[in-house]
VEXDREN-2710 file (C-alpha; in Angstrom, 1 decimal):
% VEXDREN-2710
k/r/px/py/pz
1/UNK/37.4/64.3/18.9
2/UNK/38.5/61.5/21.1
3/UNK/34.9/61.0/22.2
4/UNK/33.7/60.7/18.6
5/UNK/36.4/58.1/17.8
6/UNK/35.5/56.2/21.0
7/UNK/31.9/56.3/20.1
8/UNK/32.6/54.9/16.6
9/UNK/34.7/52.1/18.1
10/UNK/32.0/51.2/20.5
11/UNK/29.4/51.3/17.8
12/UNK/31.5/49.1/15.5
13/UNK/32.0/46.6/18.3
14/UNK/28.3/46.6/19.0
15/UNK/27.4/46.0/15.4
16/UNK/30.0/43.2/15.1
17/UNK/28.6/41.6/18.3
18/UNK/25.0/41.8/16.9
19/UNK/26.1/40.2/13.6
20/UNK/28.1/37.5/15.3
21/UNK/25.2/36.8/17.6
22/UNK/22.8/36.6/14.7
23/UNK/25.0/34.2/12.8
24/UNK/25.6/32.1/15.8
25/UNK/21.8/32.1/16.5
26/UNK/21.1/31.1/12.9
27/UNK/23.4/28.1/13.1
28/UNK/21.8/27.0/16.4
29/UNK/18.3/27.4/15.0
30/UNK/19.1/25.4/11.9
31/UNK/20.8/22.6/13.9
32/UNK/17.9/22.7/16.4
33/UNK/15.3/22.5/13.7
34/UNK/17.0/19.5/12.2
35/UNK/17.3/17.9/15.6
36/UNK/13.7/18.8/16.5
37/UNK/12.4/17.4/13.2
38/UNK/14.3/14.2/13.8
39/UNK/15.1/13.8/10.1
40/UNK/17.2/10.7/9.5
41/UNK/18.9/10.0/6.2
42/UNK/18.1/6.6/4.7
43/UNK/20.5/5.4/2.0
44/UNK/18.8/3.0/-0.5
45/UNK/20.9/0.9/-2.9
46/UNK/19.7/-0.6/-6.2
47/UNK/21.4/-2.1/-9.2
48/UNK/19.2/0.1/-11.3
49/UNK/17.9/-2.9/-13.4
50/UNK/16.1/-4.9/-14.6
51/UNK/13.5/-2.6/-16.2
52/UNK/10.8/-1.8/-15.6
53/UNK/11.4/-2.5/-11.9
54/UNK/14.4/-0.2/-11.7
55/UNK/15.5/2.1/-14.6
56/UNK/18.3/4.6/-14.9
57/UNK/17.5/7.2/-17.5
58/UNK/19.8/9.4/-19.6
59/UNK/20.1/11.9/-16.8
60/UNK/21.2/9.2/-14.4
61/UNK/17.9/9.5/-12.5
62/UNK/16.7/6.2/-11.0
63/UNK/13.1/5.3/-11.5
64/UNK/10.9/2.3/-12.2
65/UNK/8.0/0.6/-10.5
66/UNK/9.8/-0.5/-7.3
67/UNK/11.5/2.9/-6.9
68/UNK/8.2/4.7/-7.4
69/UNK/6.6/2.5/-4.7
70/UNK/9.5/3.2/-2.4
71/UNK/9.1/6.9/-2.8
72/UNK/5.4/6.8/-2.2
73/UNK/6.1/4.9/1.1
74/UNK/8.6/7.5/2.2
75/UNK/6.2/10.3/1.5
76/UNK/4.3/8.9/4.5
77/UNK/7.5/9.0/6.6
78/UNK/8.6/12.7/6.9
79/UNK/11.1/11.7/9.7
80/UNK/13.3/10.2/6.9
81/UNK/15.3/11.8/4.1
82/UNK/15.6/9.3/1.2
83/UNK/18.8/9.0/-0.8
84/UNK/18.7/6.4/-3.6
85/UNK/21.9/5.4/-5.2
86/UNK/23.0/2.9/-7.9
87/UNK/25.3/0.1/-6.6
88/UNK/27.0/-2.9/-8.1
89/UNK/26.2/-5.0/-5.1
90/UNK/23.5/-3.6/-2.9
91/UNK/23.4/-6.6/-0.5
92/UNK/27.1/-6.7/0.3
93/UNK/26.9/-2.9/1.0
94/UNK/23.8/-3.6/3.2
95/UNK/25.8/-6.2/5.2
96/UNK/28.7/-3.9/5.5
97/UNK/26.6/-1.0/6.8
98/UNK/27.0/1.2/3.7
99/UNK/23.3/1.2/3.0
100/UNK/20.1/1.1/5.1
101/UNK/17.8/-0.5/2.6
102/UNK/18.2/-2.5/-0.7
103/UNK/15.6/-2.7/-3.5
104/UNK/16.0/-4.8/-6.6
105/UNK/12.9/-6.9/-7.1
106/UNK/14.0/-9.2/-4.3
107/UNK/12.0/-12.4/-3.7
108/UNK/12.3/-14.6/-0.6
109/UNK/15.4/-16.8/-0.4
110/UNK/16.1/-18.8/2.7
111/UNK/19.7/-17.9/2.7
112/UNK/18.9/-14.2/2.4
113/UNK/16.4/-14.5/5.2
114/UNK/19.3/-15.5/7.5
115/UNK/21.2/-12.3/6.6
116/UNK/18.6/-9.6/6.1
117/UNK/15.2/-8.5/7.4
118/UNK/12.5/-8.7/4.8
119/UNK/9.7/-6.1/4.6
120/UNK/6.1/-7.0/4.0
121/UNK/5.5/-7.9/0.3
122/UNK/4.8/-4.9/-1.9
123/UNK/4.1/-6.7/-5.1
124/UNK/3.0/-10.2/-6.2
125/UNK/2.8/-11.9/-9.5
126/UNK/3.0/-15.1/-11.5
127/UNK/5.6/-16.4/-13.9
128/UNK/5.2/-17.8/-17.4
129/UNK/7.5/-19.6/-19.9
130/UNK/8.2/-17.0/-22.6
131/UNK/8.7/-18.9/-25.8
132/UNK/8.5/-18.5/-29.6
133/UNK/4.9/-18.9/-30.8
134/UNK/5.7/-21.9/-32.9
135/UNK/7.5/-23.7/-30.1
136/UNK/6.0/-26.6/-28.1
137/UNK/4.9/-25.4/-24.7
138/UNK/7.3/-26.5/-21.9
139/UNK/6.2/-28.9/-19.2
140/UNK/8.9/-28.2/-16.6
141/UNK/12.6/-27.6/-15.8
142/UNK/13.6/-31.1/-16.9
143/UNK/11.9/-30.4/-20.2
144/UNK/14.1/-27.3/-20.6
145/UNK/17.2/-29.4/-19.8
146/UNK/16.3/-32.3/-22.0
147/UNK/15.6/-30.1/-25.0
148/UNK/18.9/-28.4/-24.6
149/UNK/17.2/-25.0/-24.4
150/UNK/19.2/-21.9/-23.5
151/UNK/17.7/-19.7/-20.9
152/UNK/19.0/-16.1/-20.2
153/UNK/19.1/-14.8/-16.6
154/UNK/21.0/-12.2/-14.6
155/UNK/23.9/-13.5/-12.5
156/UNK/22.9/-13.6/-8.9
157/UNK/19.2/-13.2/-9.6
158/UNK/16.7/-15.4/-7.8
159/UNK/16.0/-17.3/-11.0
160/UNK/19.7/-17.8/-11.6
161/UNK/20.2/-19.2/-8.1
162/UNK/17.2/-21.5/-8.5
163/UNK/18.5/-22.8/-11.9
164/UNK/21.9/-23.3/-10.4
165/UNK/20.4/-25.3/-7.6
166/UNK/18.5/-27.4/-10.1
167/UNK/21.8/-28.2/-11.9
168/UNK/23.4/-29.2/-8.7
169/UNK/20.5/-31.5/-7.8
170/UNK/20.1/-32.9/-11.4
171/UNK/23.5/-33.8/-12.9
172/UNK/21.8/-35.8/-15.7
173/UNK/19.5/-33.0/-16.7
174/UNK/21.6/-29.8/-16.9
175/UNK/20.0/-26.6/-17.9
176/UNK/22.1/-24.4/-20.3
177/UNK/22.2/-21.0/-18.4
178/UNK/23.2/-17.9/-20.2
179/UNK/24.2/-15.1/-17.9
180/UNK/23.7/-11.5/-18.9
181/UNK/22.5/-8.1/-17.7
182/UNK/20.2/-7.7/-20.7
183/UNK/17.0/-5.7/-20.2
184/UNK/13.6/-7.3/-21.1
185/UNK/13.6/-6.0/-24.7
186/UNK/16.9/-7.5/-25.5
187/UNK/16.2/-10.7/-23.7
188/UNK/12.8/-11.1/-25.5
189/UNK/14.4/-10.3/-28.8
190/UNK/17.0/-13.0/-28.3
191/UNK/14.3/-15.6/-27.9
192/UNK/12.6/-14.4/-31.1
193/UNK/15.9/-14.5/-33.0
194/UNK/16.7/-18.0/-31.7
195/UNK/19.8/-16.9/-29.8
196/UNK/18.1/-18.3/-26.7
197/UNK/15.0/-20.4/-26.3
198/UNK/13.1/-19.5/-23.2
199/UNK/12.8/-17.0/-20.3
200/UNK/10.9/-17.4/-17.1
201/UNK/9.5/-14.0/-16.2
202/UNK/6.4/-12.3/-14.7
203/UNK/3.2/-12.8/-16.6
204/UNK/2.2/-9.2/-16.0
205/UNK/5.5/-8.0/-17.3
206/UNK/5.1/-9.9/-20.5
207/UNK/1.5/-8.7/-21.0
208/UNK/2.7/-5.1/-20.7
209/UNK/5.9/-5.2/-22.6
210/UNK/5.5/-7.7/-25.5
211/UNK/3.3/-5.2/-27.4
212/UNK/5.6/-2.3/-26.7
213/UNK/8.5/-4.3/-28.2
214/UNK/6.5/-5.3/-31.3
215/UNK/6.9/-9.0/-30.5
216/UNK/3.3/-10.0/-30.0
217/UNK/3.3/-12.0/-33.2
218/UNK/6.5/-13.9/-32.3
219/UNK/6.4/-14.6/-28.6
220/UNK/3.9/-16.1/-26.2
221/UNK/3.7/-16.6/-22.4
222/UNK/2.9/-20.3/-21.7
223/UNK/1.5/-21.4/-18.4
224/UNK/4.1/-22.4/-15.9
225/UNK/3.7/-25.7/-14.0
226/UNK/3.1/-25.6/-10.3
227/UNK/6.3/-27.5/-9.5
228/UNK/8.5/-25.0/-11.4
229/UNK/6.7/-22.0/-9.9
230/UNK/7.3/-23.4/-6.4
231/UNK/11.0/-24.1/-7.2
232/UNK/11.7/-20.8/-8.9
233/UNK/9.8/-18.5/-6.7
234/UNK/7.9/-20.2/-3.8
235/UNK/6.5/-17.0/-2.4
236/UNK/6.3/-15.1/-5.7
237/UNK/6.3/-11.8/-3.9
238/UNK/8.7/-8.9/-3.9
239/UNK/10.3/-7.3/-0.8
240/UNK/12.6/-4.6/0.5
241/UNK/15.6/-5.8/2.4
242/UNK/17.1/-4.2/5.6
243/UNK/20.2/-4.8/7.7
244/UNK/19.6/-7.4/10.3
245/UNK/20.2/-5.2/13.3
246/UNK/18.3/-2.9/15.7
247/UNK/18.3/0.0/13.2
248/UNK/17.2/-2.2/10.4
249/UNK/14.3/-3.6/12.5
250/UNK/13.1/-0.1/13.4
251/UNK/13.3/1.1/9.7
252/UNK/11.4/-2.0/8.5
253/UNK/8.6/-1.4/11.0
254/UNK/8.1/2.2/9.7
255/UNK/8.3/1.1/6.1
256/UNK/5.8/-1.7/6.6
257/UNK/3.3/0.7/8.3
258/UNK/3.6/3.1/5.4
259/UNK/3.3/0.3/2.9
260/UNK/0.0/-0.7/4.4
261/UNK/-1.1/2.9/4.2
262/UNK/-0.4/3.2/0.4
263/UNK/-2.1/-0.2/-0.1
264/UNK/-5.2/1.0/1.7
265/UNK/-5.4/4.5/0.0
266/UNK/-5.0/3.0/-3.5
267/UNK/-1.6/4.5/-4.3
268/UNK/0.0/1.0/-4.5
269/UNK/-2.6/-0.3/-7.0
270/UNK/-2.3/2.9/-9.0
271/UNK/1.5/2.5/-9.4
272/UNK/1.3/-1.2/-10.2
273/UNK/-1.4/-0.7/-12.8
274/UNK/0.6/2.1/-14.4
275/UNK/3.6/-0.3/-14.9
276/UNK/1.9/-3.7/-15.4
277/UNK/-1.5/-3.0/-16.7
278/UNK/-3.1/-4.6/-13.7
279/UNK/-3.1/-4.4/-9.9
280/UNK/-0.6/-7.0/-8.5
281/UNK/-0.9/-5.8/-4.9
282/UNK/-0.4/-8.4/-2.2
283/UNK/-3.5/-9.7/-0.6
284/UNK/-4.5/-8.3/2.8
285/UNK/-3.6/-11.7/4.5
286/UNK/-0.1/-11.4/3.1
287/UNK/0.4/-8.1/4.9
288/UNK/-0.2/-9.5/8.4
289/UNK/3.4/-10.6/9.0
290/UNK/6.8/-10.4/7.4
291/UNK/8.6/-13.6/6.3
292/UNK/11.3/-13.3/9.0
END
């Protein structure tokens, strides 16, 4: 009897030991696999607007042209796990180390180049003056000011910063800036309704969206003058931004390599054509070096 009880105790201890060893082994294997795979989480921050660059749908899923390009890039980078979040101020979070990468249709700005690493450009374009069809085509920023026209821009956007700089440098020719977070449809409708008078936006965007909004008989994209284009967006390209540290430099290098891959295999052109009706990929020469 004692032997049977002893045998049962020994058997129970043995089974427990095996189970414990198995569980411990599983934990070690999982951790080892993660370590061996070298998967690093990359936190990406975006404001989630303006559409169609960044869009947050009814399920709180973040999409849009720039996000789709970013995802295509990271499909080429299995060493990273992508985590895209909506943030009120992506750049402040990038500076503070909360995020690894910021995407929000960012163009080159000298002051930003001092604070962040810029990727290679992933999109190029051209701007137009968006006006009512019966309006006299504009000739420049001074013309906007002297006509007393209202122009709607997002606070902190590249265009807002450029127009604010214009007002600082031209006290006798002040532009009436209306700040809002309106999407393209509302912004275009405001022009048609006379609430505002002009917008300066991507020509490809206008070509794609004006028909969708049913405004093709009311609005037109007039050619922008070279001086205004240079002042508003001298590079007229779009970039991802990274923290200006060793980690940011390494991540930028990997992203840039993958960006060239999706440019060469046609993925970039496919995404851009899907959203803008034409391929606005950067030229090969523009992919030879980053801006900073």
